[in-house]
PDB file of N, CA, C and O in Angstrom:
ATOM      1  N   UNK A   1       7.343  15.792  26.792  1.00  0.00           N
ATOM      2  CA  UNK A   1       7.073  15.992  25.380  1.00  0.00           C
ATOM      3  C   UNK A   1       7.309  14.674  24.644  1.00  0.00           C
ATOM      4  O   UNK A   1       8.316  14.000  24.858  1.00  0.00           O
ATOM      5  N   UNK A   2       6.367  14.322  23.779  1.00  0.00           N
ATOM      6  CA  UNK A   2       6.482  13.087  23.005  1.00  0.00           C
ATOM      7  C   UNK A   2       7.394  13.290  21.805  1.00  0.00           C
ATOM      8  O   UNK A   2       7.396  14.360  21.196  1.00  0.00           O
ATOM      9  N   UNK A   3       8.167  12.269  21.466  1.00  0.00           N
ATOM     10  CA  UNK A   3       8.973  12.366  20.242  1.00  0.00           C
ATOM     11  C   UNK A   3       8.055  12.300  19.019  1.00  0.00           C
ATOM     12  O   UNK A   3       6.914  11.846  19.102  1.00  0.00           O
ATOM     13  N   UNK A   4       8.572  12.755  17.905  1.00  0.00           N
ATOM     14  CA  UNK A   4       7.804  12.627  16.667  1.00  0.00           C
ATOM     15  C   UNK A   4       7.606  11.147  16.375  1.00  0.00           C
ATOM     16  O   UNK A   4       8.551  10.359  16.424  1.00  0.00           O
ATOM     17  N   UNK A   5       6.394  10.790  16.078  1.00  0.00           N
ATOM     18  CA  UNK A   5       6.077   9.406  15.767  1.00  0.00           C
ATOM     19  C   UNK A   5       5.777   9.278  14.279  1.00  0.00           C
ATOM     20  O   UNK A   5       5.339  10.228  13.631  1.00  0.00           O
ATOM     21  N   UNK A   6       6.020   8.096  13.761  1.00  0.00           N
ATOM     22  CA  UNK A   6       5.677   7.823  12.371  1.00  0.00           C
ATOM     23  C   UNK A   6       4.639   6.714  12.350  1.00  0.00           C
ATOM     24  O   UNK A   6       4.596   5.867  13.242  1.00  0.00           O
ATOM     25  N   UNK A   7       3.813   6.731  11.330  1.00  0.00           N
ATOM     26  CA  UNK A   7       2.784   5.700  11.185  1.00  0.00           C
ATOM     27  C   UNK A   7       3.179   4.767  10.055  1.00  0.00           C
ATOM     28  O   UNK A   7       3.256   5.170   8.895  1.00  0.00           O
ATOM     29  N   UNK A   8       3.431   3.505  10.412  1.00  0.00           N
ATOM     30  CA  UNK A   8       3.740   2.458   9.435  1.00  0.00           C
ATOM     31  C   UNK A   8       2.478   1.608   9.315  1.00  0.00           C
ATOM     32  O   UNK A   8       2.007   1.047  10.304  1.00  0.00           O
ATOM     33  N   UNK A   9       1.933   1.516   8.103  1.00  0.00           N
ATOM     34  CA  UNK A   9       0.647   0.860   7.916  1.00  0.00           C
ATOM     35  C   UNK A   9       0.775  -0.396   7.063  1.00  0.00           C
ATOM     36  O   UNK A   9       1.040  -0.309   5.864  1.00  0.00           O
ATOM     37  N   UNK A  10       0.589  -1.570   7.680  1.00  0.00           N
ATOM     38  CA  UNK A  10       0.605  -2.824   6.917  1.00  0.00           C
ATOM     39  C   UNK A  10      -0.776  -3.120   6.341  1.00  0.00           C
ATOM     40  O   UNK A  10      -1.727  -2.381   6.594  1.00  0.00           O
ATOM     41  N   UNK A  11      -0.884  -4.173   5.587  1.00  0.00           N
ATOM     42  CA  UNK A  11      -2.169  -4.599   5.050  1.00  0.00           C
ATOM     43  C   UNK A  11      -2.625  -3.756   3.880  1.00  0.00           C
ATOM     44  O   UNK A  11      -3.824  -3.572   3.670  1.00  0.00           O
ATOM     45  N   UNK A  12      -1.672  -3.243   3.115  1.00  0.00           N
ATOM     46  CA  UNK A  12      -2.010  -2.397   1.980  1.00  0.00           C
ATOM     47  C   UNK A  12      -2.200  -3.269   0.747  1.00  0.00           C
ATOM     48  O   UNK A  12      -1.334  -4.073   0.402  1.00  0.00           O
ATOM     49  N   UNK A  13      -3.331  -3.104   0.095  1.00  0.00           N
ATOM     50  CA  UNK A  13      -3.630  -3.861  -1.113  1.00  0.00           C
ATOM     51  C   UNK A  13      -4.194  -2.899  -2.149  1.00  0.00           C
ATOM     52  O   UNK A  13      -5.256  -2.318  -1.926  1.00  0.00           O
ATOM     53  N   UNK A  14      -3.517  -2.718  -3.266  1.00  0.00           N
ATOM     54  CA  UNK A  14      -4.108  -1.918  -4.337  1.00  0.00           C
ATOM     55  C   UNK A  14      -5.434  -2.557  -4.760  1.00  0.00           C
ATOM     56  O   UNK A  14      -5.581  -3.778  -4.706  1.00  0.00           O
ATOM     57  N   UNK A  15      -6.383  -1.746  -5.173  1.00  0.00           N
ATOM     58  CA  UNK A  15      -7.705  -2.268  -5.536  1.00  0.00           C
ATOM     59  C   UNK A  15      -7.607  -3.357  -6.599  1.00  0.00           C
ATOM     60  O   UNK A  15      -8.396  -4.302  -6.593  1.00  0.00           O
ATOM     61  N   UNK A  16      -6.636  -3.231  -7.517  1.00  0.00           N
ATOM     62  CA  UNK A  16      -6.496  -4.224  -8.584  1.00  0.00           C
ATOM     63  C   UNK A  16      -5.930  -5.551  -8.096  1.00  0.00           C
ATOM     64  O   UNK A  16      -5.933  -6.526  -8.847  1.00  0.00           O
ATOM     65  N   UNK A  17      -5.447  -5.613  -6.867  1.00  0.00           N
ATOM     66  CA  UNK A  17      -4.838  -6.862  -6.391  1.00  0.00           C
ATOM     67  C   UNK A  17      -5.758  -7.682  -5.496  1.00  0.00           C
ATOM     68  O   UNK A  17      -5.440  -8.826  -5.173  1.00  0.00           O
ATOM     69  N   UNK A  18      -6.881  -7.124  -5.096  1.00  0.00           N
ATOM     70  CA  UNK A  18      -7.786  -7.843  -4.207  1.00  0.00           C
ATOM     71  C   UNK A  18      -8.726  -8.689  -5.053  1.00  0.00           C
ATOM     72  O   UNK A  18      -9.576  -8.183  -5.784  1.00  0.00           O
ATOM     73  N   UNK A  19      -8.540  -9.985  -4.925  1.00  0.00           N
ATOM     74  CA  UNK A  19      -9.377 -10.926  -5.674  1.00  0.00           C
ATOM     75  C   UNK A  19      -9.952 -11.915  -4.672  1.00  0.00           C
ATOM     76  O   UNK A  19      -9.219 -12.674  -4.038  1.00  0.00           O
ATOM     77  N   UNK A  20     -11.263 -11.897  -4.539  1.00  0.00           N
ATOM     78  CA  UNK A  20     -11.891 -12.820  -3.603  1.00  0.00           C
ATOM     79  C   UNK A  20     -11.536 -12.498  -2.165  1.00  0.00           C
ATOM     80  O   UNK A  20     -11.311 -11.338  -1.819  1.00  0.00           O
ATOM     81  N   UNK A  21     -11.486 -13.513  -1.336  1.00  0.00           N
ATOM     82  CA  UNK A  21     -11.212 -13.337   0.089  1.00  0.00           C
ATOM     83  C   UNK A  21      -9.715 -13.203   0.325  1.00  0.00           C
ATOM     84  O   UNK A  21      -8.927 -14.051  -0.094  1.00  0.00           O
ATOM     85  N   UNK A  22      -9.341 -12.139   0.993  1.00  0.00           N
ATOM     86  CA  UNK A  22      -7.939 -11.901   1.334  1.00  0.00           C
ATOM     87  C   UNK A  22      -7.669 -12.534   2.696  1.00  0.00           C
ATOM     88  O   UNK A  22      -8.585 -12.673   3.507  1.00  0.00           O
ATOM     89  N   UNK A  23      -6.425 -12.917   2.951  1.00  0.00           N
ATOM     90  CA  UNK A  23      -6.115 -13.556   4.229  1.00  0.00           C
ATOM     91  C   UNK A  23      -5.943 -12.553   5.364  1.00  0.00           C
ATOM     92  O   UNK A  23      -5.819 -12.956   6.520  1.00  0.00           O
ATOM     93  N   UNK A  24      -5.932 -11.269   5.063  1.00  0.00           N
ATOM     94  CA  UNK A  24      -5.869 -10.261   6.117  1.00  0.00           C
ATOM     95  C   UNK A  24      -7.271  -9.754   6.394  1.00  0.00           C
ATOM     96  O   UNK A  24      -8.077  -9.584   5.479  1.00  0.00           O
ATOM     97  N   UNK A  25      -7.555  -9.512   7.672  1.00  0.00           N
ATOM     98  CA  UNK A  25      -8.902  -9.087   8.040  1.00  0.00           C
ATOM     99  C   UNK A  25      -9.185  -7.655   7.623  1.00  0.00           C
ATOM    100  O   UNK A  25     -10.309  -7.336   7.235  1.00  0.00           O
ATOM    101  N   UNK A  26      -8.192  -6.796   7.697  1.00  0.00           N
ATOM    102  CA  UNK A  26      -8.391  -5.397   7.361  1.00  0.00           C
ATOM    103  C   UNK A  26      -7.361  -4.991   6.323  1.00  0.00           C
ATOM    104  O   UNK A  26      -6.158  -5.060   6.572  1.00  0.00           O
ATOM    105  N   UNK A  27      -7.829  -4.573   5.174  1.00  0.00           N
ATOM    106  CA  UNK A  27      -6.933  -4.081   4.139  1.00  0.00           C
ATOM    107  C   UNK A  27      -7.449  -2.733   3.647  1.00  0.00           C
ATOM    108  O   UNK A  27      -8.651  -2.472   3.655  1.00  0.00           O
ATOM    109  N   UNK A  28      -6.527  -1.892   3.223  1.00  0.00           N
ATOM    110  CA  UNK A  28      -6.878  -0.607   2.619  1.00  0.00           C
ATOM    111  C   UNK A  28      -6.006  -0.410   1.389  1.00  0.00           C
ATOM    112  O   UNK A  28      -4.962  -1.044   1.239  1.00  0.00           O
ATOM    113  N   UNK A  29      -6.449   0.470   0.525  1.00  0.00           N
ATOM    114  CA  UNK A  29      -5.652   0.782  -0.652  1.00  0.00           C
ATOM    115  C   UNK A  29      -4.541   1.740  -0.253  1.00  0.00           C
ATOM    116  O   UNK A  29      -4.612   2.358   0.810  1.00  0.00           O
ATOM    117  N   UNK A  30      -3.510   1.874  -1.092  1.00  0.00           N
ATOM    118  CA  UNK A  30      -2.443   2.833  -0.782  1.00  0.00           C
ATOM    119  C   UNK A  30      -2.986   4.247  -0.573  1.00  0.00           C
ATOM    120  O   UNK A  30      -2.578   4.940   0.359  1.00  0.00           O
ATOM    121  N   UNK A  31      -3.898   4.669  -1.435  1.00  0.00           N
ATOM    122  CA  UNK A  31      -4.467   6.011  -1.304  1.00  0.00           C
ATOM    123  C   UNK A  31      -5.210   6.205   0.004  1.00  0.00           C
ATOM    124  O   UNK A  31      -5.069   7.241   0.653  1.00  0.00           O
ATOM    125  N   UNK A  32      -6.006   5.208   0.399  1.00  0.00           N
ATOM    126  CA  UNK A  32      -6.742   5.296   1.664  1.00  0.00           C
ATOM    127  C   UNK A  32      -5.775   5.405   2.842  1.00  0.00           C
ATOM    128  O   UNK A  32      -6.008   6.175   3.773  1.00  0.00           O
ATOM    129  N   UNK A  33      -4.706   4.640   2.796  1.00  0.00           N
ATOM    130  CA  UNK A  33      -3.734   4.661   3.889  1.00  0.00           C
ATOM    131  C   UNK A  33      -3.057   6.028   4.001  1.00  0.00           C
ATOM    132  O   UNK A  33      -2.924   6.573   5.096  1.00  0.00           O
ATOM    133  N   UNK A  34      -2.635   6.572   2.870  1.00  0.00           N
ATOM    134  CA  UNK A  34      -1.951   7.874   2.886  1.00  0.00           C
ATOM    135  C   UNK A  34      -2.919   8.966   3.342  1.00  0.00           C
ATOM    136  O   UNK A  34      -2.553   9.823   4.147  1.00  0.00           O
ATOM    137  N   UNK A  35      -4.144   8.940   2.834  1.00  0.00           N
ATOM    138  CA  UNK A  35      -5.134   9.952   3.252  1.00  0.00           C
ATOM    139  C   UNK A  35      -5.455   9.844   4.740  1.00  0.00           C
ATOM    140  O   UNK A  35      -5.839  10.832   5.364  1.00  0.00           O
ATOM    141  N   UNK A  36      -5.300   8.655   5.309  1.00  0.00           N
ATOM    142  CA  UNK A  36      -5.569   8.452   6.730  1.00  0.00           C
ATOM    143  C   UNK A  36      -4.369   8.763   7.613  1.00  0.00           C
ATOM    144  O   UNK A  36      -4.449   8.638   8.835  1.00  0.00           O
ATOM    145  N   UNK A  37      -3.254   9.169   7.005  1.00  0.00           N
ATOM    146  CA  UNK A  37      -2.110   9.600   7.801  1.00  0.00           C
ATOM    147  C   UNK A  37      -0.905   8.691   7.817  1.00  0.00           C
ATOM    148  O   UNK A  37       0.025   8.935   8.586  1.00  0.00           O
ATOM    149  N   UNK A  38      -0.881   7.655   7.006  1.00  0.00           N
ATOM    150  CA  UNK A  38       0.278   6.756   6.982  1.00  0.00           C
ATOM    151  C   UNK A  38       1.508   7.488   6.460  1.00  0.00           C
ATOM    152  O   UNK A  38       1.452   8.168   5.435  1.00  0.00           O
ATOM    153  N   UNK A  39       2.612   7.340   7.174  1.00  0.00           N
ATOM    154  CA  UNK A  39       3.893   7.881   6.709  1.00  0.00           C
ATOM    155  C   UNK A  39       4.583   6.871   5.797  1.00  0.00           C
ATOM    156  O   UNK A  39       5.228   7.241   4.816  1.00  0.00           O
ATOM    157  N   UNK A  40       4.439   5.598   6.135  1.00  0.00           N
ATOM    158  CA  UNK A  40       5.013   4.500   5.358  1.00  0.00           C
ATOM    159  C   UNK A  40       3.941   3.441   5.178  1.00  0.00           C
ATOM    160  O   UNK A  40       3.175   3.165   6.101  1.00  0.00           O
ATOM    161  N   UNK A  41       3.886   2.848   3.996  1.00  0.00           N
ATOM    162  CA  UNK A  41       2.936   1.763   3.763  1.00  0.00           C
ATOM    163  C   UNK A  41       3.707   0.477   3.492  1.00  0.00           C
ATOM    164  O   UNK A  41       4.802   0.498   2.931  1.00  0.00           O
ATOM    165  N   UNK A  42       3.112  -0.642   3.901  1.00  0.00           N
ATOM    166  CA  UNK A  42       3.727  -1.948   3.710  1.00  0.00           C
ATOM    167  C   UNK A  42       2.880  -2.706   2.691  1.00  0.00           C
ATOM    168  O   UNK A  42       1.756  -3.118   2.980  1.00  0.00           O
ATOM    169  N   UNK A  43       3.437  -2.881   1.500  1.00  0.00           N
ATOM    170  CA  UNK A  43       2.753  -3.612   0.438  1.00  0.00           C
ATOM    171  C   UNK A  43       3.538  -4.901   0.227  1.00  0.00           C
ATOM    172  O   UNK A  43       4.700  -4.866  -0.177  1.00  0.00           O
ATOM    173  N   UNK A  44       2.916  -6.011   0.494  1.00  0.00           N
ATOM    174  CA  UNK A  44       3.620  -7.287   0.366  1.00  0.00           C
ATOM    175  C   UNK A  44       3.406  -7.939  -0.976  1.00  0.00           C
ATOM    176  O   UNK A  44       3.923  -7.483  -1.996  1.00  0.00           O
ATOM    177  N   UNK A  45       2.649  -8.999  -0.968  1.00  0.00           N
ATOM    178  CA  UNK A  45       2.478  -9.855  -2.150  1.00  0.00           C
ATOM    179  C   UNK A  45       2.014  -9.185  -3.431  1.00  0.00           C
ATOM    180  O   UNK A  45       2.391  -9.660  -4.503  1.00  0.00           O
ATOM    181  N   UNK A  46       1.224  -8.118  -3.404  1.00  0.00           N
ATOM    182  CA  UNK A  46       0.787  -7.542  -4.683  1.00  0.00           C
ATOM    183  C   UNK A  46       1.939  -7.130  -5.603  1.00  0.00           C
ATOM    184  O   UNK A  46       1.758  -7.070  -6.819  1.00  0.00           O
ATOM    185  N   UNK A  47       3.101  -6.848  -5.052  1.00  0.00           N
ATOM    186  CA  UNK A  47       4.226  -6.458  -5.909  1.00  0.00           C
ATOM    187  C   UNK A  47       4.963  -7.690  -6.442  1.00  0.00           C
ATOM    188  O   UNK A  47       5.040  -7.846  -7.660  1.00  0.00           O
ATOM    189  N   UNK A  48       5.508  -8.573  -5.598  1.00  0.00           N
ATOM    190  CA  UNK A  48       6.254  -9.703  -6.161  1.00  0.00           C
ATOM    191  C   UNK A  48       5.397 -10.715  -6.914  1.00  0.00           C
ATOM    192  O   UNK A  48       5.911 -11.445  -7.761  1.00  0.00           O
ATOM    193  N   UNK A  49       4.099 -10.771  -6.618  1.00  0.00           N
ATOM    194  CA  UNK A  49       3.235 -11.722  -7.312  1.00  0.00           C
ATOM    195  C   UNK A  49       2.653 -11.156  -8.604  1.00  0.00           C
ATOM    196  O   UNK A  49       1.977 -11.873  -9.343  1.00  0.00           O
ATOM    197  N   UNK A  50       2.906  -9.890  -8.881  1.00  0.00           N
ATOM    198  CA  UNK A  50       2.396  -9.290 -10.117  1.00  0.00           C
ATOM    199  C   UNK A  50       3.151  -9.847 -11.316  1.00  0.00           C
ATOM    200  O   UNK A  50       4.312 -10.242 -11.200  1.00  0.00           O
ATOM    201  N   UNK A  51       2.495  -9.876 -12.452  1.00  0.00           N
ATOM    202  CA  UNK A  51       3.162 -10.325 -13.684  1.00  0.00           C
ATOM    203  C   UNK A  51       4.348  -9.423 -13.997  1.00  0.00           C
ATOM    204  O   UNK A  51       5.362  -9.887 -14.521  1.00  0.00           O
ATOM    205  N   UNK A  52       4.227  -8.141 -13.679  1.00  0.00           N
ATOM    206  CA  UNK A  52       5.304  -7.166 -13.888  1.00  0.00           C
ATOM    207  C   UNK A  52       5.458  -6.361 -12.597  1.00  0.00           C
ATOM    208  O   UNK A  52       4.809  -5.328 -12.436  1.00  0.00           O
ATOM    209  N   UNK A  53       6.319  -6.826 -11.665  1.00  0.00           N
ATOM    210  CA  UNK A  53       6.466  -6.152 -10.371  1.00  0.00           C
ATOM    211  C   UNK A  53       6.863  -4.679 -10.475  1.00  0.00           C
ATOM    212  O   UNK A  53       6.411  -3.863  -9.672  1.00  0.00           O
ATOM    213  N   UNK A  54       7.688  -4.334 -11.437  1.00  0.00           N
ATOM    214  CA  UNK A  54       8.097  -2.933 -11.583  1.00  0.00           C
ATOM    215  C   UNK A  54       6.895  -2.073 -11.963  1.00  0.00           C
ATOM    216  O   UNK A  54       6.722  -0.972 -11.439  1.00  0.00           O
ATOM    217  N   UNK A  55       6.067  -2.577 -12.871  1.00  0.00           N
ATOM    218  CA  UNK A  55       4.856  -1.849 -13.261  1.00  0.00           C
ATOM    219  C   UNK A  55       3.879  -1.763 -12.092  1.00  0.00           C
ATOM    220  O   UNK A  55       3.211  -0.743 -11.919  1.00  0.00           O
ATOM    221  N   UNK A  56       3.789  -2.815 -11.292  1.00  0.00           N
ATOM    222  CA  UNK A  56       2.912  -2.801 -10.122  1.00  0.00           C
ATOM    223  C   UNK A  56       3.349  -1.718  -9.141  1.00  0.00           C
ATOM    224  O   UNK A  56       2.520  -0.966  -8.629  1.00  0.00           O
ATOM    225  N   UNK A  57       4.641  -1.642  -8.884  1.00  0.00           N
ATOM    226  CA  UNK A  57       5.155  -0.613  -7.980  1.00  0.00           C
ATOM    227  C   UNK A  57       4.916   0.778  -8.560  1.00  0.00           C
ATOM    228  O   UNK A  57       4.555   1.701  -7.830  1.00  0.00           O
ATOM    229  N   UNK A  58       5.113   0.932  -9.856  1.00  0.00           N
ATOM    230  CA  UNK A  58       4.867   2.231 -10.487  1.00  0.00           C
ATOM    231  C   UNK A  58       3.403   2.631 -10.358  1.00  0.00           C
ATOM    232  O   UNK A  58       3.103   3.800 -10.114  1.00  0.00           O
ATOM    233  N   UNK A  59       2.492   1.682 -10.516  1.00  0.00           N
ATOM    234  CA  UNK A  59       1.066   1.968 -10.388  1.00  0.00           C
ATOM    235  C   UNK A  59       0.719   2.384  -8.967  1.00  0.00           C
ATOM    236  O   UNK A  59      -0.082   3.295  -8.759  1.00  0.00           O
ATOM    237  N   UNK A  60       1.319   1.720  -7.996  1.00  0.00           N
ATOM    238  CA  UNK A  60       1.081   2.074  -6.590  1.00  0.00           C
ATOM    239  C   UNK A  60       1.607   3.481  -6.319  1.00  0.00           C
ATOM    240  O   UNK A  60       0.917   4.305  -5.720  1.00  0.00           O
ATOM    241  N   UNK A  61       2.826   3.745  -6.760  1.00  0.00           N
ATOM    242  CA  UNK A  61       3.405   5.077  -6.560  1.00  0.00           C
ATOM    243  C   UNK A  61       2.533   6.149  -7.192  1.00  0.00           C
ATOM    244  O   UNK A  61       2.279   7.186  -6.580  1.00  0.00           O
ATOM    245  N   UNK A  62       2.080   5.908  -8.401  1.00  0.00           N
ATOM    246  CA  UNK A  62       1.236   6.857  -9.103  1.00  0.00           C
ATOM    247  C   UNK A  62      -0.071   7.107  -8.351  1.00  0.00           C
ATOM    248  O   UNK A  62      -0.566   8.233  -8.309  1.00  0.00           O
ATOM    249  N   UNK A  63      -0.626   6.048  -7.759  1.00  0.00           N
ATOM    250  CA  UNK A  63      -1.910   6.186  -7.061  1.00  0.00           C
ATOM    251  C   UNK A  63      -1.818   7.059  -5.818  1.00  0.00           C
ATOM    252  O   UNK A  63      -2.831   7.577  -5.349  1.00  0.00           O
ATOM    253  N   UNK A  64      -0.609   7.227  -5.281  1.00  0.00           N
ATOM    254  CA  UNK A  64      -0.453   8.074  -4.095  1.00  0.00           C
ATOM    255  C   UNK A  64       0.347   9.340  -4.404  1.00  0.00           C
ATOM    256  O   UNK A  64       0.746  10.071  -3.498  1.00  0.00           O
ATOM    257  N   UNK A  65       0.573   9.585  -5.683  1.00  0.00           N
ATOM    258  CA  UNK A  65       1.229  10.829  -6.077  1.00  0.00           C
ATOM    259  C   UNK A  65       2.722  10.860  -5.901  1.00  0.00           C
ATOM    260  O   UNK A  65       3.300  11.935  -5.747  1.00  0.00           O
ATOM    261  N   UNK A  66       3.373   9.694  -5.919  1.00  0.00           N
ATOM    262  CA  UNK A  66       4.822   9.631  -5.782  1.00  0.00           C
ATOM    263  C   UNK A  66       5.422   9.469  -7.178  1.00  0.00           C
ATOM    264  O   UNK A  66       5.034   8.577  -7.933  1.00  0.00           O
ATOM    265  N   UNK A  67       6.361  10.334  -7.505  1.00  0.00           N
ATOM    266  CA  UNK A  67       7.055  10.216  -8.768  1.00  0.00           C
ATOM    267  C   UNK A  67       8.470   9.749  -8.516  1.00  0.00           C
ATOM    268  O   UNK A  67       9.165  10.288  -7.654  1.00  0.00           O
ATOM    269  N   UNK A  68       8.897   8.756  -9.259  1.00  0.00           N
ATOM    270  CA  UNK A  68      10.244   8.202  -9.076  1.00  0.00           C
ATOM    271  C   UNK A  68      11.085   8.486 -10.302  1.00  0.00           C
ATOM    272  O   UNK A  68      12.254   8.103 -10.351  1.00  0.00           O
TER     273      UNK A  68
END
């Protein structure tokens, strides 16, 4: 019997953060990742590089239905 596995999905970019060519070959939005089965998403630069990182995180949470 296999143990329960979790899906950690890197390369997450909110639609508002993708400008021009991204350095990752495959990126998806937070919503796309969650709908595809991600248990955890890895969002890197879009949060710390935002003018307001707290607002950026709130927008991401809202886009996937997470209330904090």
